[in-house]
C-alpha positions in Angstrom: 84.0 -56.0 29.1 81.2 -55.4 26.9 78.6 -56.5 30.4 81.6 -53.8 32.6 81.0 -50.9 30.5 77.6 -51.3 29.9 77.2 -51.1 34.0 79.3 -47.9 33.9 77.1 -46.0 31.5 74.4 -47.0 33.6 75.4 -45.9 37.0 76.5 -42.5 35.0 72.9 -42.2 33.6 71.1 -42.6 36.7 74.0 -40.8 39.1 73.4 -37.2 36.4 68.9 -37.5 37.4 68.1 -34.6 38.6 64.5 -33.5 40.6 62.9 -30.4 39.9 60.2 -29.6 42.3 57.5 -27.4 40.3 55.6 -25.8 43.1 53.5 -23.6 40.9 52.8 -24.5 37.2 51.8 -21.8 34.6 47.4 -22.0 34.1 44.7 -19.7 32.8 41.8 -19.3 35.6 38.3 -19.6 34.1 34.6 -19.8 35.2 32.5 -23.1 35.6 28.8 -22.8 35.4 26.4 -25.7 36.4 23.2 -25.6 36.0 19.7 -27.5 35.2 16.3 -25.7 34.5 13.5 -27.9 35.5 9.9 -27.7 34.5 7.4 -27.1 37.4 10.8 -27.0 39.6 12.4 -23.9 41.2 15.1 -22.1 39.9 17.5 -22.9 42.5 20.8 -25.0 41.0 22.6 -22.9 39.5 26.5 -23.2 40.6 29.3 -21.0 39.5 33.0 -22.5 40.5 36.2 -21.1 38.7 39.3 -23.6 38.1 42.3 -24.0 40.7 45.8 -24.2 39.9 47.0 -27.5 39.2 48.6 -29.0 41.8 46.4 -27.9 44.1 44.1 -29.9 45.7 40.4 -29.8 44.4 38.0 -27.4 47.3 34.9 -26.8 46.8 34.8 -24.2 49.3 37.8 -22.6 47.4 36.9 -23.0 43.8 33.4 -21.6 44.3 32.0 -18.2 43.4 29.7 -16.4 45.6 29.9 -12.9 44.7 29.2 -13.1 40.6 26.9 -11.4 38.1 24.4 -13.8 37.7 21.6 -12.7 35.1 19.0 -14.9 34.2 16.6 -14.2 31.1 12.9 -15.7 30.7 10.5 -14.9 28.0 12.3 -11.4 27.5 12.1 -10.7 30.8 15.7 -10.3 33.1 16.2 -11.9 36.5 18.8 -11.6 38.7 19.8 -14.8 40.5 21.0 -14.6 44.5 23.7 -16.8 46.1 22.3 -18.7 48.5 25.3 -19.9 51.2 23.0 -22.7 52.2 22.9 -25.1 48.9 26.6 -23.1 47.4 24.6 -21.6 44.5 22.3 -19.2 42.6 18.3 -18.7 43.0 15.4 -16.3 43.0 12.4 -17.1 45.2 9.5 -17.9 43.1 10.6 -18.4 39.9 10.1 -22.0 38.3 11.2 -23.3 35.3 8.0 -23.7 32.2 8.4 -26.2 29.8 8.4 -24.8 25.8 10.1 -21.5 27.3 13.5 -20.6 25.7 16.3 -19.2 29.1 19.3 -17.4 28.3 21.8 -17.6 31.1 25.0 -15.3 31.5 27.3 -15.3 34.3 29.9 -12.0 34.8 33.0 -12.3 37.2 35.5 -9.7 37.3 37.0 -9.8 33.9 35.8 -12.6 32.2 31.7 -13.9 31.2 29.8 -16.9 30.3 26.3 -17.1 28.2 25.2 -20.4 27.7 20.9 -20.9 26.0 18.2 -24.0 26.8 14.8 -24.5 26.5 12.8 -26.8 28.1 11.6 -29.7 26.5 7.9 -31.0 26.2 6.6 -33.5 28.9 6.5 -36.7 27.1 3.4 -38.8 26.9 4.3 -42.6 27.6 1.9 -44.4 25.0 3.0 -47.4 26.8 5.3 -49.7 29.1 5.6 -53.3 27.4 7.7 -56.2 28.6 9.7 -58.5 26.6 11.1 -62.0 28.2 13.4 -64.2 27.0 14.9 -67.3 27.8 18.5 -66.5 28.7 19.7 -70.3 29.2 19.2 -73.7 26.5 17.0 -75.5 29.2 14.7 -72.5 30.0 15.0 -72.0 33.8 16.7 -68.8 33.4 14.3 -65.8 32.0 15.7 -62.0 30.7 12.9 -59.7 30.7 13.3 -56.1 29.6 10.6 -53.4 30.0 9.9 -50.4 27.2 8.7 -47.4 27.5 7.0 -46.3 24.0 6.0 -42.7 23.4 6.7 -40.1 20.5 9.5 -38.0 20.4 9.7 -33.9 20.5 11.9 -31.8 17.7 14.7 -31.3 19.1 15.2 -33.5 22.3 17.1 -36.0 23.1 16.1 -38.3 26.5 17.4 -40.9 29.2 15.8 -43.1 31.4 15.8 -45.5 33.9 14.4 -47.2 36.9 13.4 -45.7 40.2 13.5 -48.4 43.4 10.5 -47.2 45.9 10.6 -50.1 48.4 13.4 -47.8 50.0 12.4 -45.0 52.2 12.1 -41.8 50.4 15.6 -40.3 51.5 17.4 -43.2 50.3 15.9 -45.1 47.5 17.7 -45.6 44.7 17.1 -44.2 40.7 19.4 -45.9 38.2 22.0 -44.0 36.6 21.4 -44.2 33.0 23.6 -45.5 30.7 21.2 -45.0 27.0 20.6 -41.8 25.1 18.2 -41.7 22.0 17.6 -38.5 20.0 14.4 -37.7 18.6 15.3 -39.7 15.3 16.4 -42.7 16.7 12.7 -44.2 16.3 10.9 -47.7 15.3 9.2 -48.2 12.3 5.9 -47.1 14.2 7.5 -43.7 14.4 8.0 -43.5 18.4 11.1 -43.9 20.4 11.0 -47.4 22.4 12.8 -46.2 25.4 14.5 -49.4 27.6 14.1 -48.9 31.0 14.7 -51.9 32.8 16.3 -55.3 33.0 16.4 -58.3 34.5 17.2 -61.8 35.3 14.8 -64.2 36.6 14.6 -67.9 37.0 11.0 -67.3 38.7 8.6 -65.6 36.3 6.2 -64.4 39.1 8.5 -62.0 39.9 6.9 -60.1 37.2 4.5 -59.1 40.0 7.1 -58.0 42.3 8.4 -55.2 39.5 5.2 -53.3 39.1 4.7 -53.2 42.9 8.4 -52.3 43.7 9.5 -50.0 40.8 8.4 -47.0 39.2 10.6 -45.8 36.0 11.3 -42.9 34.5 12.3 -40.7 31.1 14.1 -37.3 31.5 13.6 -35.5 28.3 16.8 -32.7 28.2 17.5 -29.7 25.3 19.4 -31.5 22.5 22.7 -30.2 23.3 22.8 -32.6 26.5 23.7 -34.9 23.9 27.1 -34.3 23.2 27.6 -33.6 26.7 26.1 -37.3 28.3 28.4 -38.9 25.5 32.4 -37.6 26.8 31.0 -36.7 31.0 33.6 -39.5 31.9 36.4 -38.2 29.6 39.2 -40.0 31.3 37.6 -43.2 32.7 40.0 -46.2 32.9 37.3 -48.4 32.2 36.8 -47.1 28.7 37.9 -49.4 25.3 39.4 -49.2 22.5 36.3 -47.9 20.5 34.7 -45.8 23.5 35.4 -41.8 23.8 38.8 -42.1 26.4 40.6 -39.5 26.3 37.9 -36.7 24.4 37.6 -33.6 26.7 33.9 -32.8 28.1 31.5 -30.9 26.1 29.2 -28.1 27.6 26.9 -25.1 26.0 28.6 -22.7 27.8 30.3 -20.0 25.8 33.0 -17.4 26.7 35.6 -17.1 29.0 35.5 -20.8 30.8 33.2 -24.2 30.5 30.0 -24.8 31.4 26.4 -26.5 31.0 23.4 -24.8 30.8 20.8 -27.5 30.1 16.5 -27.6 29.9 15.3 -30.6 31.3 11.1 -32.2 31.9 10.5 -35.5 33.5 7.9 -38.0 33.7 7.8 -40.2 36.2 5.3 -44.1 35.3 4.8 -47.7 36.6 4.0 -51.2 34.6 0.4 -51.3 35.2 
């Protein structure tokens, strides 16, 4: 009798289910800016988009904004960036980033305004590049080789880095994705940052010569505001663990009606000698 009653209740519950199809969910349209200004590089990659309705499949062509007013201030001088249809970004011919300068960006579109401020850090001067070789198994037949760049950090600056495989054609060269970010306070006892740029597992230490010939290394210096963005940029990553940042909102440095990232950058490329 009890089993019959459970079956009747189950049939009743499922027969009462209703499926509601929502064609339009309320949302607030906001501006989104993406831009980096780099030392000795053209200012030509400021992208302005807008959020789309939650049920609409994302399309850059739909999201891109072509008629925004983009003001770029460097050393007190105001520049107006122009939309370029080929790159789908705002730029100004002849305008280059300069280290040490402060930059203000203002984006105005309809009734929305976004602002962001950054500076380009000084160039990293690498004091030395050294390697540490450790046995990676008990019988000593395999080795773990790590390469570090040693340099003095600058105030209000953070650093990421990695390697470039220059054995491939220039248009296909592989650049490693940085997985570590260090702040200017992350120094050793000598007052310098020792930044890991490469790790190699090998059974033959003669492979060290291959590293010298095949790879270059890079250190990128950013305005310290970049730290929060770097730490939250993989929000929602399913591979995140219980001690990670899953569920955190991506953090930018733009203020106003929307979201955005606008950071100063300075890159140094070097190799193992």
